[in-house]
C-alpha positions as CSV (number, residue, x, y, z in Angstrom):
1,X,18.1,-0.3,-9.6
2,X,21.2,-0.4,-7.6
3,X,22.1,-3.2,-5.2
4,X,20.5,-3.2,-1.7
5,X,22.5,-2.2,1.4
6,X,22.4,-4.0,4.7
7,X,19.9,-1.4,6.0
8,X,17.7,-2.1,3.0
9,X,17.7,-5.8,3.7
10,X,16.8,-5.2,7.3
11,X,13.9,-3.0,6.3
12,X,12.7,-5.7,3.9
13,X,12.6,-8.3,6.7
14,X,10.8,-5.9,8.9
15,X,8.1,-5.3,6.3
16,X,7.5,-9.0,6.0
17,X,7.2,-9.2,9.8
18,X,4.7,-6.4,10.3
19,X,2.2,-7.7,7.8
20,X,-0.1,-10.3,9.2
21,X,-0.6,-12.0,5.7
22,X,1.1,-11.8,2.3
23,X,-0.5,-10.4,-0.7
24,X,-2.4,-13.1,-2.6
25,X,-0.9,-14.3,-5.9
26,X,-4.3,-13.7,-7.5
27,X,-3.9,-10.0,-6.8
28,X,-0.4,-9.9,-8.3
29,X,-1.5,-11.6,-11.5
30,X,-4.5,-9.3,-11.9
31,X,-2.4,-6.2,-11.3
32,X,0.2,-7.3,-13.9
33,X,-2.6,-7.8,-16.4
34,X,-4.4,-4.6,-15.6
35,X,-1.4,-2.4,-14.7
36,X,-3.1,0.7,-16.1
37,X,-5.8,0.6,-13.5
38,X,-3.2,0.0,-10.8
39,X,-1.0,3.0,-11.8
40,X,-4.0,5.3,-11.8
41,X,-4.9,4.3,-8.3
42,X,-1.2,4.5,-7.4
43,X,-1.1,8.1,-8.4
44,X,-4.1,8.8,-6.1
45,X,-2.4,6.9,-3.3
46,X,0.7,9.1,-3.5
47,X,-1.5,12.2,-3.1
48,X,-3.2,10.7,-0.1
49,X,0.1,9.7,1.5
50,X,1.3,13.3,1.4
51,X,-2.1,14.4,2.7
52,X,-1.9,12.0,5.6
53,X,1.5,13.2,6.7
54,X,0.4,16.8,6.5
55,X,-2.8,16.0,8.5
56,X,-0.6,14.5,11.3
57,X,1.5,17.7,11.3
58,X,-1.6,19.9,11.7
59,X,-3.0,17.6,14.4
60,X,0.1,17.3,16.5
61,X,2.2,20.5,16.0
62,X,3.7,20.3,19.5
63,X,5.6,17.1,18.5
64,X,8.5,18.8,16.8
65,X,10.3,15.6,15.8
66,X,7.2,14.2,14.3
67,X,6.5,17.3,12.3
68,X,10.0,17.5,10.9
69,X,10.1,13.9,9.9
70,X,6.7,13.9,8.3
71,X,7.3,17.2,6.6
72,X,10.2,15.5,4.7
73,X,8.1,12.5,4.1
74,X,5.2,14.6,2.6
75,X,7.7,16.3,0.2
76,X,8.9,12.9,-0.9
77,X,5.4,11.6,-1.4
78,X,4.6,14.6,-3.6
79,X,7.8,14.0,-5.6
80,X,6.6,10.4,-6.1
81,X,3.2,11.8,-7.3
82,X,5.0,13.9,-9.9
83,X,7.0,10.9,-11.0
84,X,3.9,8.7,-11.3
85,X,2.2,11.4,-13.4
86,X,5.2,11.7,-15.7
87,X,5.2,7.9,-16.0
88,X,1.5,7.9,-16.9
89,X,2.0,10.5,-19.5
90,X,4.9,8.6,-21.1
91,X,2.8,5.4,-21.1
92,X,-0.4,7.1,-22.4
93,X,-2.4,6.5,-19.3
94,X,-4.9,9.3,-18.5
95,X,-5.4,10.4,-14.9
96,X,-8.8,9.6,-13.4
97,X,-10.6,10.7,-10.2
98,X,-11.6,7.8,-7.9
99,X,-14.1,7.1,-5.1
100,X,-12.5,5.9,-1.8
101,X,-11.7,2.2,-1.9
102,X,-12.6,-0.4,0.7
103,X,-9.0,-0.6,2.1
104,X,-8.7,3.0,3.4
105,X,-12.3,3.1,4.6
106,X,-11.9,-0.2,6.4
107,X,-8.7,0.9,8.2
108,X,-10.4,4.1,9.4
109,X,-13.1,2.1,11.1
110,X,-10.7,1.0,13.8
111,X,-9.2,4.4,14.6
112,X,-9.8,5.3,18.2
113,X,-11.1,8.8,19.1
114,X,-9.1,9.9,22.2
115,X,-6.1,12.1,21.4
116,X,-3.1,9.9,22.3
117,X,-4.9,6.6,21.3
118,X,-5.8,8.1,17.9
119,X,-2.3,9.4,17.4
120,X,-0.9,5.9,17.9
121,X,-3.5,4.3,15.6
122,X,-2.8,6.8,12.9
123,X,1.0,6.2,13.1
124,X,0.5,2.4,13.1
125,X,-2.0,2.6,10.2
126,X,0.5,4.7,8.3
127,X,3.2,2.1,8.9
128,X,1.0,-0.7,7.7
129,X,0.0,1.1,4.5
130,X,3.6,1.9,3.7
131,X,4.6,-1.7,4.5
132,X,1.9,-3.1,2.2
133,X,2.9,-0.7,-0.6
134,X,6.6,-1.8,-0.2
135,X,5.6,-5.4,-0.5
136,X,3.4,-4.9,-3.6
137,X,6.0,-2.7,-5.4
138,X,8.5,-5.5,-4.8
139,X,6.1,-8.1,-6.1
140,X,5.2,-6.2,-9.2
141,X,8.7,-4.8,-10.1
142,X,10.1,-8.0,-11.7
143,X,6.9,-8.7,-13.6
144,X,6.3,-5.4,-15.3
145,X,8.1,-4.1,-18.4
146,X,10.6,-1.3,-18.2
147,X,10.4,1.5,-17.3
148,X,7.5,0.8,-15.0
149,X,9.1,-2.3,-13.4
150,X,12.3,-0.5,-12.6
151,X,10.4,2.5,-11.2
152,X,8.4,0.3,-8.9
153,X,11.6,-1.4,-7.7
154,X,13.0,2.0,-6.7
155,X,9.8,2.9,-4.9
156,X,9.8,-0.2,-2.8
157,X,12.9,1.0,-1.0
158,X,11.4,4.4,-0.3
159,X,8.2,2.8,1.1
160,X,10.4,0.6,3.4
161,X,12.0,3.8,4.8
162,X,8.5,5.4,5.3
163,X,7.3,2.3,7.1
164,X,10.2,2.4,9.5
165,X,9.7,6.1,10.1
166,X,6.0,5.7,11.1
167,X,6.8,2.7,13.2
168,X,9.6,4.6,15.1
169,X,7.2,7.4,15.9
170,X,4.6,4.9,17.1
171,X,7.1,3.3,19.4
172,X,8.0,6.7,20.8
173,X,4.4,7.7,21.3
174,X,3.3,4.6,23.2
175,X,6.3,2.4,24.2
176,X,4.2,0.0,26.2
177,X,1.2,-0.3,23.9
178,X,2.3,0.0,20.3
179,X,3.2,-3.7,19.8
180,X,-0.1,-5.1,21.1
181,X,-2.1,-2.5,19.1
182,X,-0.1,-3.2,16.0
183,X,-1.1,-6.8,16.2
184,X,-4.8,-5.8,16.2
185,X,-4.5,-3.4,13.4
186,X,-2.3,-5.7,11.3
187,X,-4.8,-8.5,11.5
188,X,-7.5,-6.1,10.2
189,X,-5.3,-4.7,7.5
190,X,-4.5,-8.2,6.3
191,X,-8.2,-9.1,6.0
192,X,-8.7,-6.0,3.8
193,X,-5.7,-6.7,1.6
194,X,-6.5,-10.4,1.0
195,X,-10.3,-10.7,1.0
196,X,-12.0,-10.7,-2.5
197,X,-12.6,-7.1,-3.6
198,X,-15.0,-6.1,-6.5
199,X,-12.6,-3.4,-7.7
200,X,-8.9,-3.8,-8.4
201,X,-6.9,-1.1,-6.5
202,X,-3.3,-0.8,-5.4
203,X,-4.2,-1.9,-1.9
204,X,-7.3,-4.0,-2.7
205,X,-7.8,-7.7,-2.3
206,X,-8.0,-9.9,-5.4
207,X,-11.1,-9.7,-7.5
208,X,-13.5,-12.5,-6.7
209,X,-13.4,-15.4,-9.2
210,X,-16.4,-17.2,-10.6
211,X,-18.0,-19.7,-8.2
212,X,-16.8,-23.3,-8.5
213,X,-20.1,-24.4,-10.2
214,X,-19.7,-21.8,-12.9
215,X,-16.1,-22.9,-13.4
216,X,-17.2,-26.6,-13.8
217,X,-20.0,-25.7,-16.2
218,X,-17.5,-23.7,-18.3
219,X,-15.1,-26.5,-18.4
220,X,-17.8,-29.0,-19.4
221,X,-19.3,-26.8,-22.1
222,X,-18.5,-27.7,-25.7
223,X,-16.0,-25.6,-27.6
224,X,-18.0,-23.6,-30.2
225,X,-15.0,-23.7,-32.5
226,X,-15.3,-27.4,-32.7
227,X,-11.6,-27.8,-31.8
C-alpha cells in the first residue's frame, strides 16, 4: 500500500469523529482468528453497498448530482465485490448466502418515512456504514497475513472516500438538520457495533464471552492432564 496523502489523513480523522464509539478490541481479535467468516460477510456487504447506492438513484432520480456520484460509487462497490470473490477463491474460502445481520436491521429501524427526512437518514446511515467499514479495515489490515492484510489496507482508503461522499450529500440535503440527526444515528450505530452479538459479522459487535462465574469455575477446575 502506498503512503497516505494529506487528503487521506484528513478523511481518517473525519472517520474517527463521526463514529460515536470505537470498535471493541474483542471484535478485532475474534475477526483476526475467524477471518474466513469475516471475508464471507464482507463479500455480501460489498453487494449490499452497491445495491444501496442504486436504490438511492432510483428513489431520487431528480437529484442529478446524487445520481452521478452514487452511480460511480456503485460501480466501485461492484469492483470491490469482484476483488473479494477473487481473494476468496485464491484463499480457498467458499461463498455462502447469509441471513440479514443485526447491524443492518437495527439501523433500518430508525429510518424516518417522510420523503426528505428519509433521504437524509439514508445518506447519513450510508456515511456511518462506510465509516465503520473504513475503521475496521484499518484495524484488521496490519494483523492479517498478506495478501488479505494489504488488500484491506487499500480498501480502507476507498471506504473513507465513500463516507465523505455520503456525508457531503447529507449536508447538501439538509444543511440545518444533518449534524443533529447524525448525532442520533451515530449513537445508535455505535450500540449495534459494540454490544455483544451472537454471530460474528463484519459490522457486528463482539461475540459474548462466558459469564464471570463460568470463567471462575474454569480457572478453578483441575487440569485433566495433571500438569
